[in-house]
N, CA, C and O atoms as a Maestro MAE file, in Angstrom:
{
 s_m_m2io_version
 :::
 2.0.0
}

f_m_ct {
 s_m_title
 :::
 protein
 m_atom[324] {
  # First column is atom index #
  i_m_mmod_type
  r_m_x_coord
  r_m_y_coord
  r_m_z_coord
  i_m_residue_number
  s_m_chain_name
  s_m_pdb_residue_name
  s_m_pdb_atom_name
  i_m_atomic_number
  :::
  1 25 57.628 -22.519 -24.395 1 A "MET " " N  " 7
  2 3 58.863 -23.290 -24.286 1 A "MET " " CA " 6
  3 2 58.991 -23.749 -23.858 1 A "MET " " C  " 6
  4 15 58.630 -23.541 -22.699 1 A "MET " " O  " 8
  5 25 59.785 -25.200 -24.236 2 A "SER " " N  " 7
  6 3 59.619 -25.994 -22.903 2 A "SER " " CA " 6
  7 2 61.570 -25.514 -21.962 2 A "SER " " C  " 6
  8 15 62.256 -24.492 -21.998 2 A "SER " " O  " 8
  9 25 61.721 -26.603 -21.404 3 A "ASP " " N  " 7
  10 3 62.980 -26.718 -20.106 3 A "ASP " " CA " 6
  11 2 63.782 -26.683 -21.183 3 A "ASP " " C  " 6
  12 15 63.282 -26.623 -22.306 3 A "ASP " " O  " 8
  13 25 65.522 -26.726 -20.943 4 A "ASN " " N  " 7
  14 3 66.751 -26.763 -21.462 4 A "ASN " " CA " 6
  15 2 66.219 -26.821 -22.893 4 A "ASN " " C  " 6
  16 15 66.181 -27.923 -23.442 4 A "ASN " " O  " 8
  17 25 65.737 -25.551 -23.655 5 A "ALA " " N  " 7
  18 3 65.847 -25.379 -24.347 5 A "ALA " " CA " 6
  19 2 67.283 -24.607 -25.884 5 A "ALA " " C  " 6
  20 15 67.441 -23.390 -25.791 5 A "ALA " " O  " 8
  21 25 67.848 -25.086 -26.671 6 A "ASN " " N  " 7
  22 3 68.325 -24.119 -27.418 6 A "ASN " " CA " 6
  23 2 67.746 -22.942 -27.533 6 A "ASN " " C  " 6
  24 15 66.527 -23.014 -27.382 6 A "ASN " " O  " 8
  25 25 68.430 -21.165 -27.884 7 A "ASN " " N  " 7
  26 3 68.334 -20.970 -28.872 7 A "ASN " " CA " 6
  27 2 69.176 -20.241 -28.986 7 A "ASN " " C  " 6
  28 15 69.472 -19.159 -28.479 7 A "ASN " " O  " 8
  29 25 69.918 -21.407 -30.285 8 A "SER " " N  " 7
  30 3 71.004 -20.402 -30.932 8 A "SER " " CA " 6
  31 2 70.927 -18.650 -31.505 8 A "SER " " C  " 6
  32 15 71.639 -17.719 -31.127 8 A "SER " " O  " 8
  33 25 69.845 -18.632 -32.491 9 A "ASN " " N  " 7
  34 3 70.253 -17.447 -33.196 9 A "ASN " " CA " 6
  35 2 70.418 -16.327 -32.341 9 A "ASN " " C  " 6
  36 15 70.796 -15.280 -32.867 9 A "ASN " " O  " 8
  37 25 70.004 -16.375 -29.966 10 A "SER " " N  " 7
  38 3 70.307 -15.514 -29.590 10 A "SER " " CA " 6
  39 2 71.373 -16.098 -28.320 10 A "SER " " C  " 6
  40 15 71.401 -15.922 -27.102 10 A "SER " " O  " 8
  41 25 72.144 -16.815 -29.208 11 A "GLY " " N  " 7
  42 3 73.141 -17.332 -27.209 11 A "GLY " " CA " 6
  43 2 72.972 -17.540 -26.392 11 A "GLY " " C  " 6
  44 15 73.649 -17.215 -25.417 11 A "GLY " " O  " 8
  45 25 71.614 -18.425 -26.400 12 A "TYR " " N  " 7
  46 3 71.437 -18.499 -25.262 12 A "TYR " " CA " 6
  47 2 70.666 -20.006 -25.291 12 A "TYR " " C  " 6
  48 15 70.171 -20.691 -26.186 12 A "TYR " " O  " 8
  49 25 70.872 -20.187 -23.458 13 A "THR " " N  " 7
  50 3 69.343 -21.358 -23.599 13 A "THR " " CA " 6
  51 2 69.139 -21.027 -22.397 13 A "THR " " C  " 6
  52 15 69.708 -20.260 -21.620 13 A "THR " " O  " 8
  53 25 67.548 -22.233 -22.281 14 A "TYR " " N  " 7
  54 3 66.814 -22.037 -21.830 14 A "TYR " " CA " 6
  55 2 66.772 -22.622 -20.320 14 A "TYR " " C  " 6
  56 15 66.449 -23.810 -20.310 14 A "TYR " " O  " 8
  57 25 67.011 -22.091 -19.105 15 A "THR " " N  " 7
  58 3 67.518 -23.020 -17.937 15 A "THR " " CA " 6
  59 2 65.872 -23.726 -17.305 15 A "THR " " C  " 6
  60 15 65.786 -24.820 -16.747 15 A "THR " " O  " 8
  61 25 65.288 -23.257 -17.438 16 A "GLY " " N  " 7
  62 3 63.830 -23.026 -16.861 16 A "GLY " " CA " 6
  63 2 63.338 -21.994 -17.398 16 A "GLY " " C  " 6
  64 15 63.697 -21.102 -18.166 16 A "GLY " " O  " 8
  65 25 62.253 -22.366 -16.717 17 A "SER " " N  " 7
  66 3 60.882 -21.547 -16.608 17 A "SER " " CA " 6
  67 2 59.974 -21.764 -15.962 17 A "SER " " C  " 6
  68 15 60.083 -22.854 -15.400 17 A "SER " " O  " 8
  69 25 58.910 -21.151 -15.703 18 A "GLY " " N  " 7
  70 3 57.715 -21.778 -15.472 18 A "GLY " " CA " 6
  71 2 55.936 -21.022 -14.061 18 A "GLY " " C  " 6
  72 15 55.885 -20.126 -13.219 18 A "GLY " " O  " 8
  73 25 55.709 -21.247 -14.176 19 A "THR " " N  " 7
  74 3 54.288 -20.248 -13.425 19 A "THR " " CA " 6
  75 2 54.149 -20.755 -11.555 19 A "THR " " C  " 6
  76 15 53.977 -21.933 -11.240 19 A "THR " " O  " 8
  77 25 54.251 -19.747 -10.631 20 A "ASN " " N  " 7
  78 3 54.032 -19.994 -9.046 20 A "ASN " " CA " 6
  79 2 52.221 -20.766 -9.385 20 A "ASN " " C  " 6
  80 15 51.586 -20.943 -10.424 20 A "ASN " " O  " 8
  81 25 52.010 -20.966 -8.341 21 A "SER " " N  " 7
  82 3 50.982 -20.607 -7.628 21 A "SER " " CA " 6
  83 2 50.133 -19.821 -7.735 21 A "SER " " C  " 6
  84 15 48.950 -20.080 -7.958 21 A "SER " " O  " 8
  85 25 50.718 -18.525 -7.561 22 A "GLN " " N  " 7
  86 3 49.595 -17.249 -7.952 22 A "GLN " " CA " 6
  87 2 49.735 -16.625 -9.094 22 A "GLN " " C  " 6
  88 15 49.238 -15.565 -9.474 22 A "GLN " " O  " 8
  89 25 50.797 -17.711 -9.873 23 A "GLY " " N  " 7
  90 3 50.161 -17.113 -11.360 23 A "GLY " " CA " 6
  91 2 51.040 -15.955 -11.912 23 A "GLY " " C  " 6
  92 15 50.669 -15.142 -12.759 23 A "GLY " " O  " 8
  93 25 53.095 -16.028 -10.897 24 A "ASN " " N  " 7
  94 3 53.990 -15.236 -11.189 24 A "ASN " " CA " 6
  95 2 54.925 -16.160 -12.406 24 A "ASN " " C  " 6
  96 15 55.295 -17.295 -12.103 24 A "ASN " " O  " 8
  97 25 55.194 -15.697 -13.500 25 A "HIS " " N  " 7
  98 3 56.294 -16.167 -14.307 25 A "HIS " " CA " 6
  99 2 57.908 -15.935 -13.769 25 A "HIS " " C  " 6
  100 15 58.282 -15.037 -13.014 25 A "HIS " " O  " 8
  101 25 58.816 -17.094 -14.428 26 A "TYR " " N  " 7
  102 3 59.435 -16.592 -14.290 26 A "TYR " " CA " 6
  103 2 61.110 -17.714 -15.236 26 A "TYR " " C  " 6
  104 15 61.598 -18.757 -14.802 26 A "TYR " " O  " 8
  105 25 61.465 -17.066 -16.316 27 A "CYS " " N  " 7
  106 3 62.182 -17.752 -16.384 27 A "CYS " " CA " 6
  107 2 63.927 -17.503 -16.441 27 A "CYS " " C  " 6
  108 15 64.559 -16.458 -16.291 27 A "CYS " " O  " 8
  109 25 64.369 -18.782 -16.696 28 A "SER " " N  " 7
  110 3 66.078 -18.516 -16.921 28 A "SER " " CA " 6
  111 2 67.050 -19.263 -18.129 28 A "SER " " C  " 6
  112 15 66.867 -20.347 -18.683 28 A "SER " " O  " 8
  113 25 68.255 -18.170 -18.339 29 A "ARG " " N  " 7
  114 3 68.988 -18.088 -19.576 29 A "ARG " " CA " 6
  115 2 70.213 -18.562 -19.062 29 A "ARG " " C  " 6
  116 15 70.807 -18.089 -18.093 29 A "ARG " " O  " 8
  117 25 70.487 -19.313 -19.609 30 A "ASP " " N  " 7
  118 3 72.580 -19.683 -19.675 30 A "ASP " " CA " 6
  119 2 73.380 -19.026 -21.167 30 A "ASP " " C  " 6
  120 15 73.599 -19.545 -22.261 30 A "ASP " " O  " 8
  121 25 73.642 -17.804 -20.670 31 A "TYR " " N  " 7
  122 3 74.067 -17.637 -22.946 31 A "TYR " " CA " 6
  123 2 75.925 -17.648 -22.141 31 A "TYR " " C  " 6
  124 15 76.939 -16.982 -22.350 31 A "TYR " " O  " 8
  125 25 75.522 -18.918 -21.087 32 A "GLY " " N  " 7
  126 3 77.602 -18.986 -21.786 32 A "GLY " " CA " 6
  127 2 78.432 -18.765 -20.489 32 A "GLY " " C  " 6
  128 15 77.895 -18.482 -19.417 32 A "GLY " " O  " 8
  129 25 79.689 -18.902 -20.640 33 A "ASN " " N  " 7
  130 3 80.946 -17.642 -19.793 33 A "ASN " " CA " 6
  131 2 80.603 -17.491 -18.696 33 A "ASN " " C  " 6
  132 15 81.091 -16.469 -18.214 33 A "ASN " " O  " 8
  133 25 79.847 -18.145 -17.903 34 A "ASP " " N  " 7
  134 3 79.250 -17.888 -16.157 34 A "ASP " " CA " 6
  135 2 78.267 -17.070 -16.270 34 A "ASP " " C  " 6
  136 15 77.851 -16.567 -15.226 34 A "ASP " " O  " 8
  137 25 77.607 -16.699 -17.584 35 A "SER " " N  " 7
  138 3 76.970 -15.475 -17.598 35 A "SER " " CA " 6
  139 2 75.612 -16.072 -17.654 35 A "SER " " C  " 6
  140 15 75.440 -17.148 -18.228 35 A "SER " " O  " 8
  141 25 74.589 -15.394 -17.058 36 A "ASN " " N  " 7
  142 3 73.365 -16.222 -17.166 36 A "ASN " " CA " 6
  143 2 72.175 -14.610 -15.840 36 A "ASN " " C  " 6
  144 15 72.430 -13.980 -14.813 36 A "ASN " " O  " 8
  145 25 71.076 -14.700 -16.737 37 A "SER " " N  " 7
  146 3 69.938 -13.637 -16.738 37 A "SER " " CA " 6
  147 2 68.363 -14.371 -15.986 37 A "SER " " C  " 6
  148 15 67.935 -15.472 -16.333 37 A "SER " " O  " 8
  149 25 68.312 -14.304 -15.906 38 A "TYR " " N  " 7
  150 3 66.857 -14.531 -14.986 38 A "TYR " " CA " 6
  151 2 66.096 -13.394 -15.092 38 A "TYR " " C  " 6
  152 15 66.471 -12.223 -15.039 38 A "TYR " " O  " 8
  153 25 64.021 -14.235 -15.383 39 A "HIS " " N  " 7
  154 3 63.501 -13.224 -14.798 39 A "HIS " " CA " 6
  155 2 62.021 -13.516 -14.476 39 A "HIS " " C  " 6
  156 15 61.368 -14.478 -14.880 39 A "HIS " " O  " 8
  157 25 61.461 -12.151 -13.387 40 A "TYR " " N  " 7
  158 3 59.937 -12.489 -12.982 40 A "TYR " " CA " 6
  159 2 59.220 -11.308 -13.578 40 A "TYR " " C  " 6
  160 15 59.452 -10.102 -13.667 40 A "TYR " " O  " 8
  161 25 57.820 -12.495 -14.122 41 A "SER " " N  " 7
  162 3 56.761 -11.233 -14.254 41 A "SER " " CA " 6
  163 2 55.713 -11.221 -13.269 41 A "SER " " C  " 6
  164 15 54.854 -11.951 -13.764 41 A "SER " " O  " 8
  165 25 55.215 -10.737 -11.955 42 A "ASN " " N  " 7
  166 3 54.119 -10.534 -11.622 42 A "ASN " " CA " 6
  167 2 53.342 -10.542 -11.656 42 A "ASN " " C  " 6
  168 15 53.140 -9.696 -12.527 42 A "ASN " " O  " 8
  169 25 51.974 -11.053 -11.211 43 A "THR " " N  " 7
  170 3 50.718 -10.752 -11.652 43 A "THR " " CA " 6
  171 2 50.391 -9.182 -11.291 43 A "THR " " C  " 6
  172 15 49.417 -8.638 -11.812 43 A "THR " " O  " 8
  173 25 51.193 -8.522 -10.434 44 A "ASP " " N  " 7
  174 3 50.221 -7.177 -9.720 44 A "ASP " " CA " 6
  175 2 50.966 -6.204 -10.842 44 A "ASP " " C  " 6
  176 15 50.295 -5.172 -10.832 44 A "ASP " " O  " 8
  177 25 52.000 -6.060 -11.765 45 A "GLY " " N  " 7
  178 3 51.836 -5.775 -12.988 45 A "GLY " " CA " 6
  179 2 53.988 -5.706 -13.189 45 A "GLY " " C  " 6
  180 15 54.717 -5.744 -14.180 45 A "GLY " " O  " 8
  181 25 54.266 -5.598 -11.693 46 A "SER " " N  " 7
  182 3 55.873 -5.495 -11.235 46 A "SER " " CA " 6
  183 2 56.272 -6.891 -12.538 46 A "SER " " C  " 6
  184 15 55.606 -7.828 -12.977 46 A "SER " " O  " 8
  185 25 57.605 -6.419 -12.782 47 A "TYR " " N  " 7
  186 3 58.847 -8.046 -12.947 47 A "TYR " " CA " 6
  187 2 60.502 -6.997 -12.594 47 A "TYR " " C  " 6
  188 15 61.079 -5.913 -12.512 47 A "TYR " " O  " 8
  189 25 60.507 -8.044 -12.532 48 A "TYR " " N  " 7
  190 3 61.923 -7.460 -11.888 48 A "TYR " " CA " 6
  191 2 63.732 -8.539 -13.381 48 A "TYR " " C  " 6
  192 15 63.961 -9.714 -13.667 48 A "TYR " " O  " 8
  193 25 64.210 -7.591 -13.662 49 A "TYR " " N  " 7
  194 3 65.636 -8.625 -14.417 49 A "TYR " " CA " 6
  195 2 66.477 -8.446 -13.726 49 A "TYR " " C  " 6
  196 15 66.519 -7.496 -12.943 49 A "TYR " " O  " 8
  197 25 67.851 -9.811 -13.916 50 A "ALA " " N  " 7
  198 3 68.439 -9.620 -13.464 50 A "ALA " " CA " 6
  199 2 69.417 -10.371 -15.022 50 A "ALA " " C  " 6
  200 15 69.582 -11.500 -15.483 50 A "ALA " " O  " 8
  201 25 69.926 -8.752 -15.435 51 A "ASN " " N  " 7
  202 3 70.796 -9.067 -16.723 51 A "ASN " " CA " 6
  203 2 72.428 -10.267 -17.203 51 A "ASN " " C  " 6
  204 15 73.586 -10.086 -16.826 51 A "ASN " " O  " 8
  205 25 72.183 -10.797 -17.626 52 A "PRO " " N  " 7
  206 3 74.143 -11.589 -18.541 52 A "PRO " " CA " 6
  207 2 75.116 -10.493 -17.664 52 A "PRO " " C  " 6
  208 15 75.769 -10.569 -16.624 52 A "PRO " " O  " 8
  209 25 74.887 -9.612 -18.501 53 A "ASP " " N  " 7
  210 3 76.051 -8.488 -17.759 53 A "ASP " " CA " 6
  211 2 76.317 -7.868 -16.465 53 A "ASP " " C  " 6
  212 15 77.054 -6.959 -16.085 53 A "ASP " " O  " 8
  213 25 75.087 -9.016 -15.656 54 A "GLY " " N  " 7
  214 3 75.295 -8.356 -14.142 54 A "GLY " " CA " 6
  215 2 73.785 -6.992 -13.312 54 A "GLY " " C  " 6
  216 15 73.057 -7.082 -12.323 54 A "GLY " " O  " 8
  217 25 73.948 -6.006 -14.296 55 A "SER " " N  " 7
  218 3 72.939 -5.536 -14.154 55 A "SER " " CA " 6
  219 2 71.595 -5.562 -13.320 55 A "SER " " C  " 6
  220 15 71.713 -4.827 -12.340 55 A "SER " " O  " 8
  221 25 70.776 -5.964 -13.368 56 A "THR " " N  " 7
  222 3 69.399 -5.363 -12.408 56 A "THR " " CA " 6
  223 2 68.193 -3.925 -12.805 56 A "THR " " C  " 6
  224 15 68.365 -2.785 -12.372 56 A "THR " " O  " 8
  225 25 67.410 -4.206 -13.403 57 A "TYR " " N  " 7
  226 3 65.437 -3.724 -14.008 57 A "TYR " " CA " 6
  227 2 65.042 -3.657 -12.825 57 A "TYR " " C  " 6
  228 15 65.935 -4.053 -12.076 57 A "TYR " " O  " 8
  229 25 63.975 -3.293 -12.192 58 A "HIS " " N  " 7
  230 3 63.322 -3.609 -11.184 58 A "HIS " " CA " 6
  231 2 61.706 -2.405 -11.836 58 A "HIS " " C  " 6
  232 15 62.021 -1.315 -12.314 58 A "HIS " " O  " 8
  233 25 60.688 -2.649 -11.787 59 A "ASN " " N  " 7
  234 3 59.827 -2.468 -12.076 59 A "ASN " " CA " 6
  235 2 58.624 -2.158 -11.207 59 A "ASN " " C  " 6
  236 15 58.164 -3.299 -11.246 59 A "ASN " " O  " 8
  237 25 57.808 -1.532 -10.496 60 A "ASP " " N  " 7
  238 3 57.074 -2.202 -9.362 60 A "ASP " " CA " 6
  239 2 55.828 -2.207 -9.829 60 A "ASP " " C  " 6
  240 15 55.058 -2.828 -9.097 60 A "ASP " " O  " 8
  241 25 55.252 -1.646 -10.977 61 A "GLY " " N  " 7
  242 3 53.912 -2.135 -12.039 61 A "GLY " " CA " 6
  243 2 53.443 -1.254 -11.440 61 A "GLY " " C  " 6
  244 15 52.232 -1.447 -11.544 61 A "GLY " " O  " 8
  245 25 53.704 0.220 -10.458 62 A "LYS " " N  " 7
  246 3 53.079 1.442 -10.676 62 A "LYS " " CA " 6
  247 2 53.239 2.808 -11.240 62 A "LYS " " C  " 6
  248 15 52.467 3.765 -11.173 62 A "LYS " " O  " 8
  249 25 54.717 2.672 -11.963 63 A "GLY " " N  " 7
  250 3 55.327 3.166 -12.696 63 A "GLY " " CA " 6
  251 2 56.723 3.720 -11.825 63 A "GLY " " C  " 6
  252 15 56.822 4.891 -11.459 63 A "GLY " " O  " 8
  253 25 57.514 2.934 -11.627 64 A "SER " " N  " 7
  254 3 58.571 3.702 -10.909 64 A "SER " " CA " 6
  255 2 59.388 2.611 -11.083 64 A "SER " " C  " 6
  256 15 58.567 1.696 -11.011 64 A "SER " " O  " 8
  257 25 60.049 2.295 -11.195 65 A "SER " " N  " 7
  258 3 61.264 1.456 -12.003 65 A "SER " " CA " 6
  259 2 62.246 1.820 -11.518 65 A "SER " " C  " 6
  260 15 62.528 2.997 -11.745 65 A "SER " " O  " 8
  261 25 63.277 0.959 -10.586 66 A "THR " " N  " 7
  262 3 65.163 0.980 -10.832 66 A "THR " " CA " 6
  263 2 65.992 0.744 -11.633 66 A "THR " " C  " 6
  264 15 65.855 -0.461 -11.841 66 A "THR " " O  " 8
  265 25 66.949 1.177 -12.364 67 A "TYR " " N  " 7
  266 3 67.704 -0.096 -12.460 67 A "TYR " " CA " 6
  267 2 69.046 0.329 -11.475 67 A "TYR " " C  " 6
  268 15 69.360 1.404 -10.964 67 A "TYR " " O  " 8
  269 25 69.812 -1.288 -11.450 68 A "THR " " N  " 7
  270 3 71.182 -0.608 -10.860 68 A "THR " " CA " 6
  271 2 72.607 -1.436 -12.439 68 A "THR " " C  " 6
  272 15 72.876 -2.535 -12.923 68 A "THR " " O  " 8
  273 25 72.918 -0.410 -12.546 69 A "PRO " " N  " 7
  274 3 74.428 -1.387 -13.042 69 A "PRO " " CA " 6
  275 2 75.424 -2.042 -12.865 69 A "PRO " " C  " 6
  276 15 75.995 -1.809 -11.799 69 A "PRO " " O  " 8
  277 25 76.082 -3.150 -13.817 70 A "SER " " N  " 7
  278 3 76.761 -4.299 -13.714 70 A "SER " " CA " 6
  279 2 77.379 -3.859 -12.487 70 A "SER " " C  " 6
  280 15 77.212 -4.379 -11.383 70 A "SER " " O  " 8
  281 25 78.595 -2.191 -12.941 71 A "ASP " " N  " 7
  282 3 79.082 -2.815 -12.190 71 A "ASP " " CA " 6
  283 2 78.521 -1.561 -10.297 71 A "ASP " " C  " 6
  284 15 77.559 -0.826 -10.073 71 A "ASP " " O  " 8
  285 25 79.295 -1.816 -9.760 72 A "SER " " N  " 7
  286 3 78.649 -1.800 -8.081 72 A "SER " " CA " 6
  287 2 78.735 -0.943 -8.144 72 A "SER " " C  " 6
  288 15 77.695 -0.299 -8.002 72 A "SER " " O  " 8
  289 25 80.330 0.003 -8.473 73 A "ASN " " N  " 7
  290 3 80.431 1.748 -8.355 73 A "ASN " " CA " 6
  291 2 79.590 2.289 -8.382 73 A "ASN " " C  " 6
  292 15 79.750 3.199 -7.569 73 A "ASN " " O  " 8
  293 25 78.610 2.371 -8.852 74 A "ALA " " N  " 7
  294 3 77.888 3.081 -9.998 74 A "ALA " " CA " 6
  295 2 76.189 3.902 -9.426 74 A "ALA " " C  " 6
  296 15 75.282 3.289 -8.863 74 A "ALA " " O  " 8
  297 25 76.186 4.660 -9.610 75 A "SER " " N  " 7
  298 3 75.103 5.329 -9.243 75 A "SER " " CA " 6
  299 2 73.652 4.330 -9.494 75 A "SER " " C  " 6
  300 15 73.407 3.865 -10.607 75 A "SER " " O  " 8
  301 25 72.896 4.126 -8.482 76 A "ASN " " N  " 7
  302 3 71.631 3.409 -8.931 76 A "ASN " " CA " 6
  303 2 70.770 3.990 -9.435 76 A "ASN " " C  " 6
  304 15 70.069 4.403 -8.511 76 A "ASN " " O  " 8
  305 25 69.962 4.595 -11.275 77 A "LYS " " N  " 7
  306 3 68.770 5.828 -11.806 77 A "LYS " " CA " 6
  307 2 67.889 4.468 -11.580 77 A "LYS " " C  " 6
  308 15 68.036 3.262 -11.779 77 A "LYS " " O  " 8
  309 25 66.500 5.684 -10.846 78 A "SER " " N  " 7
  310 3 65.297 5.940 -11.291 78 A "SER " " CA " 6
  311 2 64.764 6.652 -11.678 78 A "SER " " C  " 6
  312 15 64.944 7.867 -11.764 78 A "SER " " O  " 8
  313 25 63.694 5.759 -12.107 79 A "SER " " N  " 7
  314 3 62.886 7.473 -12.628 79 A "SER " " CA " 6
  315 2 61.092 6.893 -12.418 79 A "SER " " C  " 6
  316 15 60.729 5.725 -12.277 79 A "SER " " O  " 8
  317 25 60.618 7.565 -12.440 80 A "SER " " N  " 7
  318 3 59.390 7.654 -11.988 80 A "SER " " CA " 6
  319 2 58.535 8.249 -12.901 80 A "SER " " C  " 6
  320 15 59.067 9.307 -13.238 80 A "SER " " O  " 8
  321 25 57.326 8.080 -13.553 81 A "LYS " " N  " 7
  322 3 56.379 8.253 -14.151 81 A "LYS " " CA " 6
  323 2 55.327 9.509 -13.647 81 A "LYS " " C  " 6
  324 15 54.287 9.731 -14.268 81 A "LYS " " O  " 8
  :::
 }
 m_bond[323] {
  # First column is bond index #
  i_m_from
  i_m_to
  i_m_order
  :::
  1 1 2 1
  2 2 3 1
  3 3 4 2
  4 3 5 1
  5 5 6 1
  6 6 7 1
  7 7 8 2
  8 7 9 1
  9 9 10 1
  10 10 11 1
  11 11 12 2
  12 11 13 1
  13 13 14 1
  14 14 15 1
  15 15 16 2
  16 15 17 1
  17 17 18 1
  18 18 19 1
  19 19 20 2
  20 19 21 1
  21 21 22 1
  22 22 23 1
  23 23 24 2
  24 23 25 1
  25 25 26 1
  26 26 27 1
  27 27 28 2
  28 27 29 1
  29 29 30 1
  30 30 31 1
  31 31 32 2
  32 31 33 1
  33 33 34 1
  34 34 35 1
  35 35 36 2
  36 35 37 1
  37 37 38 1
  38 38 39 1
  39 39 40 2
  40 39 41 1
  41 41 42 1
  42 42 43 1
  43 43 44 2
  44 43 45 1
  45 45 46 1
  46 46 47 1
  47 47 48 2
  48 47 49 1
  49 49 50 1
  50 50 51 1
  51 51 52 2
  52 51 53 1
  53 53 54 1
  54 54 55 1
  55 55 56 2
  56 55 57 1
  57 57 58 1
  58 58 59 1
  59 59 60 2
  60 59 61 1
  61 61 62 1
  62 62 63 1
  63 63 64 2
  64 63 65 1
  65 65 66 1
  66 66 67 1
  67 67 68 2
  68 67 69 1
  69 69 70 1
  70 70 71 1
  71 71 72 2
  72 71 73 1
  73 73 74 1
  74 74 75 1
  75 75 76 2
  76 75 77 1
  77 77 78 1
  78 78 79 1
  79 79 80 2
  80 79 81 1
  81 81 82 1
  82 82 83 1
  83 83 84 2
  84 83 85 1
  85 85 86 1
  86 86 87 1
  87 87 88 2
  88 87 89 1
  89 89 90 1
  90 90 91 1
  91 91 92 2
  92 91 93 1
  93 93 94 1
  94 94 95 1
  95 95 96 2
  96 95 97 1
  97 97 98 1
  98 98 99 1
  99 99 100 2
  100 99 101 1
  101 101 102 1
  102 102 103 1
  103 103 104 2
  104 103 105 1
  105 105 106 1
  106 106 107 1
  107 107 108 2
  108 107 109 1
  109 109 110 1
  110 110 111 1
  111 111 112 2
  112 111 113 1
  113 113 114 1
  114 114 115 1
  115 115 116 2
  116 115 117 1
  117 117 118 1
  118 118 119 1
  119 119 120 2
  120 119 121 1
  121 121 122 1
  122 122 123 1
  123 123 124 2
  124 123 125 1
  125 125 126 1
  126 126 127 1
  127 127 128 2
  128 127 129 1
  129 129 130 1
  130 130 131 1
  131 131 132 2
  132 131 133 1
  133 133 134 1
  134 134 135 1
  135 135 136 2
  136 135 137 1
  137 137 138 1
  138 138 139 1
  139 139 140 2
  140 139 141 1
  141 141 142 1
  142 142 143 1
  143 143 144 2
  144 143 145 1
  145 145 146 1
  146 146 147 1
  147 147 148 2
  148 147 149 1
  149 149 150 1
  150 150 151 1
  151 151 152 2
  152 151 153 1
  153 153 154 1
  154 154 155 1
  155 155 156 2
  156 155 157 1
  157 157 158 1
  158 158 159 1
  159 159 160 2
  160 159 161 1
  161 161 162 1
  162 162 163 1
  163 163 164 2
  164 163 165 1
  165 165 166 1
  166 166 167 1
  167 167 168 2
  168 167 169 1
  169 169 170 1
  170 170 171 1
  171 171 172 2
  172 171 173 1
  173 173 174 1
  174 174 175 1
  175 175 176 2
  176 175 177 1
  177 177 178 1
  178 178 179 1
  179 179 180 2
  180 179 181 1
  181 181 182 1
  182 182 183 1
  183 183 184 2
  184 183 185 1
  185 185 186 1
  186 186 187 1
  187 187 188 2
  188 187 189 1
  189 189 190 1
  190 190 191 1
  191 191 192 2
  192 191 193 1
  193 193 194 1
  194 194 195 1
  195 195 196 2
  196 195 197 1
  197 197 198 1
  198 198 199 1
  199 199 200 2
  200 199 201 1
  201 201 202 1
  202 202 203 1
  203 203 204 2
  204 203 205 1
  205 205 206 1
  206 206 207 1
  207 207 208 2
  208 207 209 1
  209 209 210 1
  210 210 211 1
  211 211 212 2
  212 211 213 1
  213 213 214 1
  214 214 215 1
  215 215 216 2
  216 215 217 1
  217 217 218 1
  218 218 219 1
  219 219 220 2
  220 219 221 1
  221 221 222 1
  222 222 223 1
  223 223 224 2
  224 223 225 1
  225 225 226 1
  226 226 227 1
  227 227 228 2
  228 227 229 1
  229 229 230 1
  230 230 231 1
  231 231 232 2
  232 231 233 1
  233 233 234 1
  234 234 235 1
  235 235 236 2
  236 235 237 1
  237 237 238 1
  238 238 239 1
  239 239 240 2
  240 239 241 1
  241 241 242 1
  242 242 243 1
  243 243 244 2
  244 243 245 1
  245 245 246 1
  246 246 247 1
  247 247 248 2
  248 247 249 1
  249 249 250 1
  250 250 251 1
  251 251 252 2
  252 251 253 1
  253 253 254 1
  254 254 255 1
  255 255 256 2
  256 255 257 1
  257 257 258 1
  258 258 259 1
  259 259 260 2
  260 259 261 1
  261 261 262 1
  262 262 263 1
  263 263 264 2
  264 263 265 1
  265 265 266 1
  266 266 267 1
  267 267 268 2
  268 267 269 1
  269 269 270 1
  270 270 271 1
  271 271 272 2
  272 271 273 1
  273 273 274 1
  274 274 275 1
  275 275 276 2
  276 275 277 1
  277 277 278 1
  278 278 279 1
  279 279 280 2
  280 279 281 1
  281 281 282 1
  282 282 283 1
  283 283 284 2
  284 283 285 1
  285 285 286 1
  286 286 287 1
  287 287 288 2
  288 287 289 1
  289 289 290 1
  290 290 291 1
  291 291 292 2
  292 291 293 1
  293 293 294 1
  294 294 295 1
  295 295 296 2
  296 295 297 1
  297 297 298 1
  298 298 299 1
  299 299 300 2
  300 299 301 1
  301 301 302 1
  302 302 303 1
  303 303 304 2
  304 303 305 1
  305 305 306 1
  306 306 307 1
  307 307 308 2
  308 307 309 1
  309 309 310 1
  310 310 311 1
  311 311 312 2
  312 311 313 1
  313 313 314 1
  314 314 315 1
  315 315 316 2
  316 315 317 1
  317 317 318 1
  318 318 319 1
  319 319 320 2
  320 319 321 1
  321 321 322 1
  322 322 323 1
  323 323 324 2
  :::
 }
}
């Protein structure tokens, strides 16, 4: 997907994407109304999402993950296999 491509069916615009020299991928999107998101997918199997609602999700690629709700007062939820 090229930079700044519209995806009107999903309600967002791609604002950037690429792969760094280590082979890790990133993508960022603009949902409008100061609502943005991005994600990283790493070659070690880990990945990270920052969602437009302010929540985040991290998976370490080894069976553990952490979800952080958008409400900073809510408790973190972790899980592992």
